[in-house]
DRENPA-3360 file (N, C-alpha, C; in nm, 2 decimals, always signed):
BEGIN
1 = MKELERDR = +12.98/-1.41/+5.61/+12.88/-1.50/+5.57/+12.78/-1.53/+5.69 ~ +12.66/-1.52/+5.66/+12.56/-1.55/+5.76/+12.54/-1.70/+5.77 ~ +12.57/-1.75/+5.88/+12.56/-1.90/+5.90/+12.41/-1.93/+5.94 ~ +12.38/-2.06/+5.93/+12.25/-2.11/+5.96/+12.23/-2.13/+6.11 ~ +12.11/-2.12/+6.15/+12.08/-2.15/+6.29/+11.98/-2.26/+6.29 ~ +11.99/-2.35/+6.39/+11.91/-2.47/+6.40/+11.76/-2.44/+6.40 ~ +11.72/-2.35/+6.48/+11.58/-2.32/+6.50/+11.52/-2.26/+6.37 ~ +11.61/-2.18/+6.30/+11.56/-2.12/+6.18/+11.55/-2.22/+6.07;
9 = VAEAYGRW = +11.64/-2.32/+6.06/+11.63/-2.43/+5.96/+11.50/-2.51/+5.99 ~ +11.48/-2.55/+6.11/+11.36/-2.62/+6.14/+11.23/-2.55/+6.11 ~ +11.23/-2.42/+6.14/+11.11/-2.34/+6.11/+11.09/-2.32/+5.96 ~ +11.20/-2.30/+5.88/+11.20/-2.29/+5.74/+11.14/-2.42/+5.67 ~ +11.19/-2.53/+5.71/+11.14/-2.66/+5.65/+11.00/-2.69/+5.70 ~ +10.96/-2.64/+5.82/+10.82/-2.66/+5.86/+10.73/-2.58/+5.76 ~ +10.78/-2.46/+5.72/+10.70/-2.39/+5.62/+10.70/-2.45/+5.48 ~ +10.81/-2.52/+5.45/+10.81/-2.59/+5.32/+10.73/-2.71/+5.31;
17 = APVYDVVF = +10.70/-2.77/+5.43/+10.64/-2.91/+5.43/+10.52/-2.92/+5.34 ~ +10.42/-2.83/+5.34/+10.30/-2.85/+5.26/+10.32/-2.86/+5.11 ~ +10.43/-2.79/+5.07/+10.45/-2.78/+4.92/+10.58/-2.85/+4.88 ~ +10.65/-2.91/+4.97/+10.79/-2.96/+4.94/+10.79/-3.06/+4.83 ~ +10.70/-3.16/+4.83/+10.70/-3.26/+4.73/+10.68/-3.20/+4.59 ~ +10.59/-3.10/+4.58/+10.56/-3.04/+4.45/+10.68/-2.96/+4.40 ~ +10.74/-2.88/+4.49/+10.84/-2.79/+4.46/+10.98/-2.86/+4.43 ~ +11.01/-2.95/+4.52/+11.15/-3.01/+4.52/+11.15/-3.15/+4.47;
25 = GPVFRRGR = +11.03/-3.22/+4.47/+11.03/-3.36/+4.43/+11.09/-3.38/+4.29 ~ +11.04/-3.32/+4.19/+11.10/-3.34/+4.05/+11.25/-3.30/+4.04 ~ +11.28/-3.19/+4.11/+11.42/-3.13/+4.10/+11.52/-3.23/+4.16 ~ +11.49/-3.29/+4.27/+11.59/-3.38/+4.34/+11.57/-3.53/+4.31 ~ +11.48/-3.56/+4.22/+11.44/-3.70/+4.20/+11.56/-3.79/+4.16 ~ +11.64/-3.74/+4.06/+11.76/-3.82/+4.02/+11.86/-3.84/+4.13 ~ +11.88/-3.73/+4.21/+11.97/-3.74/+4.32/+11.93/-3.84/+4.42 ~ +11.80/-3.84/+4.45/+11.74/-3.94/+4.55/+11.76/-4.08/+4.50;
33 = RAAVDAAE = +11.73/-4.10/+4.38/+11.74/-4.24/+4.32/+11.89/-4.28/+4.32 ~ +11.98/-4.19/+4.29/+12.12/-4.23/+4.28/+12.17/-4.26/+4.42 ~ +12.13/-4.19/+4.52/+12.17/-4.21/+4.66/+12.12/-4.35/+4.71 ~ +11.99/-4.37/+4.69/+11.93/-4.50/+4.73/+11.99/-4.62/+4.66 ~ +12.02/-4.60/+4.53/+12.08/-4.71/+4.45/+12.22/-4.74/+4.51 ~ +12.29/-4.64/+4.55/+12.43/-4.66/+4.61/+12.41/-4.73/+4.74 ~ +12.32/-4.69/+4.82/+12.30/-4.75/+4.95/+12.25/-4.89/+4.94 ~ +12.17/-4.92/+4.84/+12.12/-5.06/+4.83/+12.23/-5.16/+4.78;
41 = RIGGRILE = +12.34/-5.11/+4.73/+12.45/-5.20/+4.69/+12.52/-5.25/+4.82 ~ +12.50/-5.19/+4.93/+12.55/-5.23/+5.06/+12.44/-5.30/+5.14 ~ +12.32/-5.23/+5.14/+12.21/-5.29/+5.21/+12.22/-5.29/+5.36 ~ +12.15/-5.38/+5.43/+12.16/-5.39/+5.58/+12.07/-5.28/+5.64 ~ +12.12/-5.22/+5.75/+12.05/-5.12/+5.82/+12.10/-4.98/+5.77 ~ +12.00/-4.90/+5.73/+12.03/-4.77/+5.66/+11.97/-4.66/+5.74 ~ +12.05/-4.56/+5.77/+12.00/-4.43/+5.83/+11.99/-4.33/+5.73 ~ +11.87/-4.27/+5.71/+11.85/-4.16/+5.62/+11.84/-4.03/+5.71;
49 = VGVGTGLS = +11.94/-3.95/+5.71/+11.93/-3.82/+5.78/+11.87/-3.71/+5.69 ~ +11.78/-3.64/+5.75/+11.71/-3.54/+5.67/+11.61/-3.60/+5.58 ~ +11.53/-3.70/+5.64/+11.44/-3.78/+5.56/+11.32/-3.69/+5.50 ~ +11.30/-3.57/+5.57/+11.20/-3.48/+5.51/+11.06/-3.55/+5.51 ~ +10.99/-3.53/+5.39/+10.86/-3.59/+5.38/+10.86/-3.73/+5.34 ~ +10.98/-3.79/+5.33/+10.99/-3.93/+5.30/+10.99/-3.97/+5.15 ~ +11.02/-3.87/+5.07/+11.02/-3.90/+4.92/+11.10/-4.01/+4.88 ~ +11.21/-4.05/+4.95/+11.29/-4.16/+4.91/+11.25/-4.29/+4.96;
57 = LDYYAPGS = +11.16/-4.30/+5.06/+11.14/-4.42/+5.14/+11.10/-4.54/+5.06 ~ +11.01/-4.51/+4.96/+10.96/-4.63/+4.88/+11.06/-4.67/+4.77 ~ +11.18/-4.61/+4.76/+11.28/-4.65/+4.67/+11.36/-4.77/+4.73 ~ +11.37/-4.78/+4.87/+11.45/-4.88/+4.93/+11.39/-5.02/+4.91 ~ +11.48/-5.12/+4.90/+11.43/-5.26/+4.88/+11.37/-5.31/+5.01 ~ +11.27/-5.40/+4.99/+11.20/-5.46/+5.11/+11.30/-5.52/+5.21 ~ +11.41/-5.57/+5.16/+11.51/-5.63/+5.25/+11.59/-5.54/+5.34 ~ +11.59/-5.41/+5.30/+11.67/-5.32/+5.38/+11.59/-5.27/+5.50;
65 = RVVGVDIS = +11.66/-5.24/+5.61/+11.59/-5.18/+5.73/+11.63/-5.03/+5.73 ~ +11.53/-4.95/+5.73/+11.56/-4.80/+5.71/+11.51/-4.73/+5.83 ~ +11.59/-4.64/+5.88/+11.55/-4.54/+5.99/+11.56/-4.40/+5.93 ~ +11.46/-4.32/+5.95/+11.46/-4.18/+5.90/+11.46/-4.08/+6.01 ~ +11.54/-3.98/+6.00/+11.54/-3.87/+6.11/+11.53/-3.73/+6.04 ~ +11.48/-3.64/+6.11/+11.47/-3.50/+6.06/+11.45/-3.41/+6.18 ~ +11.47/-3.28/+6.16/+11.44/-3.18/+6.27/+11.31/-3.11/+6.25 ~ +11.24/-3.13/+6.14/+11.11/-3.06/+6.12/+11.00/-3.15/+6.15;
73 = GPMLDRAR = +10.92/-3.12/+6.25/+10.80/-3.19/+6.29/+10.70/-3.21/+6.17 ~ +10.66/-3.10/+6.10/+10.57/-3.11/+5.99/+10.62/-3.20/+5.88 ~ +10.75/-3.20/+5.85/+10.80/-3.29/+5.75/+10.79/-3.43/+5.80 ~ +10.82/-3.46/+5.92/+10.81/-3.60/+5.98/+10.67/-3.65/+5.98 ~ +10.57/-3.56/+6.00/+10.43/-3.60/+6.00/+10.40/-3.66/+5.86 ~ +10.45/-3.59/+5.76/+10.42/-3.63/+5.62/+10.50/-3.76/+5.59 ~ +10.62/-3.77/+5.64/+10.69/-3.90/+5.62/+10.62/-4.02/+5.68 ~ +10.57/-4.00/+5.80/+10.50/-4.11/+5.87/+10.37/-4.15/+5.79;
81 = ERVRRLRL = +10.30/-4.04/+5.74/+10.18/-4.07/+5.67/+10.22/-4.15/+5.54 ~ +10.33/-4.11/+5.48/+10.37/-4.19/+5.35/+10.40/-4.33/+5.39 ~ +10.46/-4.36/+5.50/+10.49/-4.50/+5.54/+10.36/-4.57/+5.56 ~ +10.27/-4.51/+5.63/+10.14/-4.58/+5.65/+10.06/-4.60/+5.52 ~ +10.06/-4.50/+5.43/+9.98/-4.51/+5.31/+10.04/-4.61/+5.21 ~ +10.17/-4.62/+5.21/+10.24/-4.71/+5.11/+10.27/-4.85/+5.18 ~ +10.24/-4.86/+5.31/+10.26/-4.98/+5.38/+10.41/-5.03/+5.37 ~ +10.49/-4.94/+5.40/+10.64/-4.97/+5.39/+10.69/-5.04/+5.52;
89 = GNIETIEF = +10.68/-5.17/+5.51/+10.72/-5.25/+5.63/+10.87/-5.25/+5.66 ~ +10.95/-5.20/+5.57/+11.09/-5.20/+5.59/+11.14/-5.08/+5.66 ~ +11.05/-4.99/+5.69/+11.09/-4.86/+5.76/+11.08/-4.89/+5.91 ~ +11.19/-4.90/+5.98/+11.19/-4.93/+6.13/+11.12/-4.82/+6.21 ~ +11.16/-4.69/+6.18/+11.11/-4.58/+6.26/+11.14/-4.45/+6.19 ~ +11.06/-4.35/+6.22/+11.08/-4.21/+6.17/+11.09/-4.13/+6.30 ~ +11.20/-4.06/+6.32/+11.22/-4.00/+6.45/+11.26/-3.85/+6.43 ~ +11.23/-3.77/+6.53/+11.28/-3.63/+6.54/+11.42/-3.64/+6.60;
97 = MDAEQLDY = +11.51/-3.58/+6.52/+11.65/-3.59/+6.57/+11.74/-3.48/+6.49 ~ +11.84/-3.43/+6.56/+11.93/-3.33/+6.50/+12.04/-3.41/+6.44 ~ +12.08/-3.37/+6.31/+12.19/-3.44/+6.24/+12.32/-3.42/+6.31 ~ +12.33/-3.32/+6.39/+12.46/-3.29/+6.46/+12.47/-3.36/+6.59 ~ +12.36/-3.43/+6.64/+12.35/-3.50/+6.76/+12.27/-3.62/+6.75 ~ +12.32/-3.72/+6.68/+12.24/-3.84/+6.65/+12.24/-3.93/+6.78 ~ +12.12/-3.97/+6.81/+12.11/-4.05/+6.94/+12.11/-4.20/+6.91 ~ +12.23/-4.24/+6.85/+12.25/-4.38/+6.81/+12.39/-4.42/+6.85;
105 = PRGAFDVV = +12.41/-4.54/+6.89/+12.55/-4.58/+6.93/+12.64/-4.59/+6.81 ~ +12.77/-4.60/+6.84/+12.87/-4.61/+6.74/+12.85/-4.73/+6.66 ~ +12.87/-4.72/+6.53/+12.86/-4.83/+6.44/+12.73/-4.90/+6.42 ~ +12.62/-4.82/+6.45/+12.48/-4.88/+6.45/+12.43/-4.91/+6.31 ~ +12.49/-4.85/+6.21/+12.43/-4.86/+6.07/+12.53/-4.91/+5.97 ~ +12.49/-4.97/+5.87/+12.57/-5.01/+5.76/+12.59/-4.90/+5.66 ~ +12.49/-4.81/+5.65/+12.50/-4.70/+5.56/+12.43/-4.58/+5.62 ~ +12.49/-4.46/+5.60/+12.42/-4.34/+5.63/+12.40/-4.26/+5.50;
113 = VAQYVVTA = +12.28/-4.22/+5.47/+12.24/-4.15/+5.36/+12.19/-4.01/+5.40 ~ +12.25/-3.90/+5.34/+12.21/-3.77/+5.37/+12.19/-3.69/+5.24 ~ +12.07/-3.67/+5.20/+12.04/-3.61/+5.08/+12.00/-3.46/+5.10 ~ +12.09/-3.37/+5.04/+12.06/-3.23/+5.04/+12.05/-3.18/+5.19 ~ +12.14/-3.24/+5.27/+12.14/-3.21/+5.41/+12.26/-3.13/+5.46 ~ +12.38/-3.16/+5.40/+12.50/-3.10/+5.45/+12.50/-2.95/+5.44 ~ +12.44/-2.89/+5.34/+12.44/-2.75/+5.32/+12.32/-2.68/+5.40 ~ +12.25/-2.77/+5.47/+12.13/-2.71/+5.54/+12.14/-2.73/+5.69;
121 = VPNPENAL = +12.26/-2.76/+5.74/+12.27/-2.77/+5.89/+12.37/-2.66/+5.93 ~ +12.35/-2.62/+6.06/+12.44/-2.50/+6.10/+12.59/-2.53/+6.10 ~ +12.63/-2.65/+6.14/+12.77/-2.69/+6.15/+12.79/-2.82/+6.07 ~ +12.81/-2.81/+5.94/+12.82/-2.93/+5.85/+12.92/-3.03/+5.90 ~ +13.04/-2.99/+5.94/+13.14/-3.08/+5.98/+13.10/-3.16/+6.10 ~ +13.03/-3.10/+6.19/+12.98/-3.17/+6.31/+12.88/-3.28/+6.26 ~ +12.80/-3.25/+6.17/+12.70/-3.36/+6.12/+12.78/-3.47/+6.05 ~ +12.88/-3.43/+5.97/+12.96/-3.53/+5.90/+13.03/-3.62/+6.00;
129 = DEFVRVVR = +13.08/-3.56/+6.11/+13.14/-3.64/+6.21/+13.05/-3.74/+6.28 ~ +12.92/-3.70/+6.29/+12.82/-3.79/+6.35/+12.79/-3.90/+6.25 ~ +12.79/-3.87/+6.12/+12.77/-3.98/+6.02/+12.87/-4.08/+6.03 ~ +13.00/-4.04/+6.05/+13.11/-4.13/+6.06/+13.09/-4.22/+6.19 ~ +13.05/-4.15/+6.30/+13.04/-4.22/+6.43/+12.94/-4.34/+6.42 ~ +12.83/-4.31/+6.36/+12.72/-4.41/+6.37/+12.72/-4.52/+6.26 ~ +12.82/-4.50/+6.16/+12.83/-4.61/+6.06/+12.94/-4.70/+6.10 ~ +12.93/-4.83/+6.06/+13.03/-4.93/+6.10/+13.15/-4.91/+6.01;
137 = PGGEIILT = +13.27/-4.96/+6.05/+13.38/-4.96/+5.96/+13.35/-5.05/+5.84 ~ +13.39/-4.99/+5.72/+13.35/-5.06/+5.60/+13.22/-5.02/+5.54 ~ +13.14/-4.95/+5.62/+13.01/-4.90/+5.58/+13.03/-4.77/+5.50 ~ +12.93/-4.72/+5.44/+12.94/-4.60/+5.36/+12.86/-4.48/+5.41 ~ +12.91/-4.36/+5.38/+12.83/-4.24/+5.40/+12.80/-4.19/+5.26 ~ +12.68/-4.17/+5.22/+12.64/-4.14/+5.09/+12.56/-4.01/+5.09 ~ +12.62/-3.91/+5.02/+12.56/-3.77/+5.03/+12.52/-3.73/+4.89 ~ +12.41/-3.66/+4.88/+12.38/-3.58/+4.76/+12.38/-3.43/+4.81;
145 = SRIGAETG = +12.45/-3.35/+4.73/+12.47/-3.21/+4.78/+12.51/-3.12/+4.67 ~ +12.48/-3.00/+4.69/+12.53/-2.89/+4.60/+12.67/-2.86/+4.65 ~ +12.76/-2.84/+4.55/+12.90/-2.80/+4.58/+12.92/-2.66/+4.53 ~ +12.95/-2.57/+4.62/+12.97/-2.43/+4.58/+13.10/-2.40/+4.50 ~ +13.10/-2.29/+4.43/+13.22/-2.25/+4.36/+13.31/-2.18/+4.46 ~ +13.44/-2.20/+4.44/+13.54/-2.14/+4.53/+13.58/-2.00/+4.48 ~ +13.58/-1.98/+4.35/+13.63/-1.85/+4.30/+13.53/-1.81/+4.19 ~ +13.56/-1.69/+4.13/+13.49/-1.65/+4.01/+13.36/-1.58/+4.04;
153 = FRGTVERW = +13.29/-1.55/+3.93/+13.16/-1.49/+3.94/+13.06/-1.57/+4.02 ~ +13.05/-1.70/+3.99/+12.95/-1.79/+4.06/+12.98/-1.79/+4.21 ~ +13.11/-1.79/+4.25/+13.14/-1.79/+4.39/+13.09/-1.66/+4.46 ~ +13.11/-1.55/+4.39/+13.07/-1.42/+4.44/+12.92/-1.41/+4.46 ~ +12.85/-1.46/+4.36/+12.70/-1.46/+4.37/+12.65/-1.55/+4.48 ~ +12.72/-1.67/+4.50/+12.68/-1.76/+4.61/+12.70/-1.69/+4.75 ~ +12.81/-1.63/+4.76/+12.83/-1.56/+4.89/+12.73/-1.44/+4.91 ~ +12.70/-1.38/+4.80/+12.60/-1.26/+4.81/+12.46/-1.31/+4.85;
161 = LMPLTSRL = +12.43/-1.44/+4.80/+12.29/-1.49/+4.82/+12.28/-1.55/+4.96 ~ +12.39/-1.57/+5.03/+12.38/-1.64/+5.16/+12.28/-1.58/+5.26 ~ +12.27/-1.45/+5.28/+12.17/-1.40/+5.37/+12.03/-1.44/+5.34 ~ +12.00/-1.45/+5.21/+11.87/-1.49/+5.17/+11.84/-1.63/+5.18 ~ +11.94/-1.72/+5.13/+11.91/-1.86/+5.13/+11.92/-1.92/+5.28 ~ +11.99/-1.85/+5.37/+11.99/-1.90/+5.50/+11.85/-1.88/+5.57 ~ +11.78/-1.78/+5.53/+11.64/-1.77/+5.58/+11.55/-1.88/+5.52 ~ +11.58/-1.93/+5.40/+11.50/-2.03/+5.34/+11.54/-2.17/+5.39;
169 = GWRTEFPW = +11.66/-2.18/+5.46/+11.69/-2.31/+5.52/+11.82/-2.38/+5.46 ~ +11.89/-2.31/+5.38/+12.02/-2.37/+5.33/+12.12/-2.27/+5.29 ~ +12.24/-2.31/+5.27/+12.35/-2.22/+5.23/+12.39/-2.25/+5.09 ~ +12.42/-2.14/+5.01/+12.47/-2.16/+4.88/+12.62/-2.17/+4.87 ~ +12.69/-2.12/+4.97/+12.84/-2.12/+4.97/+12.89/-2.24/+5.05 ~ +12.93/-2.34/+4.98/+12.99/-2.46/+5.05/+13.08/-2.53/+4.95 ~ +13.21/-2.49/+4.94/+13.30/-2.54/+4.83/+13.35/-2.68/+4.87 ~ +13.40/-2.75/+4.77/+13.45/-2.88/+4.78/+13.57/-2.89/+4.88;
177 = ARYEQWAG = +13.64/-2.78/+4.89/+13.76/-2.77/+4.98/+13.72/-2.80/+5.13 ~ +13.59/-2.77/+5.17/+13.55/-2.80/+5.30/+13.54/-2.95/+5.32 ~ +13.49/-3.02/+5.22/+13.48/-3.17/+5.23/+13.62/-3.23/+5.24 ~ +13.71/-3.17/+5.15/+13.85/-3.23/+5.15/+13.92/-3.21/+5.29 ~ +13.90/-3.09/+5.34/+13.96/-3.06/+5.47/+13.90/-3.15/+5.58 ~ +13.77/-3.17/+5.58/+13.71/-3.26/+5.68/+13.76/-3.40/+5.66 ~ +13.76/-3.45/+5.54/+13.80/-3.59/+5.51/+13.94/-3.61/+5.55 ~ +14.03/-3.51/+5.54/+14.17/-3.53/+5.57/+14.19/-3.54/+5.72;
185 = QSPVSLLE = +14.09/-3.51/+5.80/+14.10/-3.52/+5.95/+14.01/-3.63/+6.00 ~ +13.95/-3.71/+5.92/+13.85/-3.81/+5.96/+13.89/-3.95/+5.91 ~ +13.84/-4.05/+5.97/+13.87/-4.19/+5.93/+13.78/-4.23/+5.81 ~ +13.79/-4.16/+5.70/+13.72/-4.20/+5.58/+13.81/-4.19/+5.46 ~ +13.76/-4.25/+5.35/+13.82/-4.24/+5.22/+13.72/-4.21/+5.12 ~ +13.75/-4.12/+5.03/+13.65/-4.09/+4.92/+13.64/-4.20/+4.82 ~ +13.52/-4.25/+4.79/+13.50/-4.35/+4.69/+13.45/-4.30/+4.56 ~ +13.37/-4.19/+4.57/+13.31/-4.14/+4.44/+13.27/-4.00/+4.46;
193 = RRALPPLG = +13.28/-3.92/+4.36/+13.23/-3.78/+4.35/+13.18/-3.76/+4.21 ~ +13.05/-3.76/+4.19/+12.99/-3.76/+4.06/+12.89/-3.66/+4.04 ~ +12.90/-3.58/+3.94/+12.80/-3.48/+3.91/+12.67/-3.55/+3.86 ~ +12.56/-3.49/+3.91/+12.43/-3.55/+3.88/+12.36/-3.47/+3.77 ~ +12.29/-3.54/+3.68/+12.21/-3.47/+3.57/+12.09/-3.40/+3.63 ~ +12.03/-3.30/+3.56/+12.06/-3.27/+3.43/+12.17/-3.17/+3.41 ~ +12.20/-3.08/+3.51/+12.29/-2.97/+3.49/+12.42/-2.98/+3.57 ~ +12.43/-3.08/+3.65/+12.55/-3.10/+3.73/+12.57/-3.00/+3.85;
201 = HFWLIRFV = +12.46/-2.94/+3.89/+12.46/-2.85/+4.00/+12.47/-2.93/+4.14 ~ +12.43/-3.05/+4.13/+12.43/-3.14/+4.25/+12.52/-3.26/+4.23 ~ +12.57/-3.31/+4.34/+12.67/-3.42/+4.32/+12.64/-3.54/+4.42 ~ +12.67/-3.66/+4.37/+12.67/-3.77/+4.46/+12.81/-3.79/+4.51 ~ +12.82/-3.80/+4.64/+12.95/-3.81/+4.71/+12.95/-3.94/+4.80 ~ +13.05/-4.02/+4.79/+13.05/-4.15/+4.87/+13.18/-4.16/+4.95 ~ +13.17/-4.18/+5.08/+13.29/-4.20/+5.16/+13.27/-4.34/+5.22 ~ +13.38/-4.41/+5.24/+13.38/-4.53/+5.32/+13.44/-4.51/+5.45;
209 = RLDD = +13.38/-4.57/+5.56/+13.43/-4.55/+5.69/+13.55/-4.65/+5.71 ~ +13.66/-4.60/+5.75/+13.78/-4.68/+5.78/+13.79/-4.72/+5.92 ~ +13.87/-4.82/+5.95/+13.90/-4.85/+6.09/+13.98/-4.73/+6.16 ~ +13.95/-4.71/+6.28/+14.03/-4.60/+6.35/+14.18/-4.64/+6.36;
% end
């Protein structure tokens, strides 16, 4: 399997930036709304990793304090412009940052939201570990993600497509077993795993951060 490379991912999403809202906005709308709704049930200080062009930012309640990070400069430019245009005063900052090396102290956030990010980073478990580190005990890690098939025809096709999709900035092959293995070695507990409409290709996944 051809793994992703950080620079390649950043370059790919830089190319996507001018058309991202048109191409992916409608496709991922329900997942974005589900993730934000879950985050708002906790509220407080929220970190959105992979904020992209900021499509989710105006979903957050005015009382929440939101920080957005991404590794694509062109995406971040569009996110900052969205914040200015919509006058989103609850957005603390939009920063350039690697999901695998978050420059925040331990327990800095009440919630970490990562939408369609886990399958688009070179080392997903490293990013998940960082999400755990920066969220407080009792806080939540809220993911929307595609879950790959482990066997059968679909699994074969996903593995076959990896060389192509890695150039586009994401992986098709990422089975639930990888989440299970990671969670079994991390101070988290699974709260929810729910297929998202319309076709159930993407899932809402919620973990709560436990005490060490």
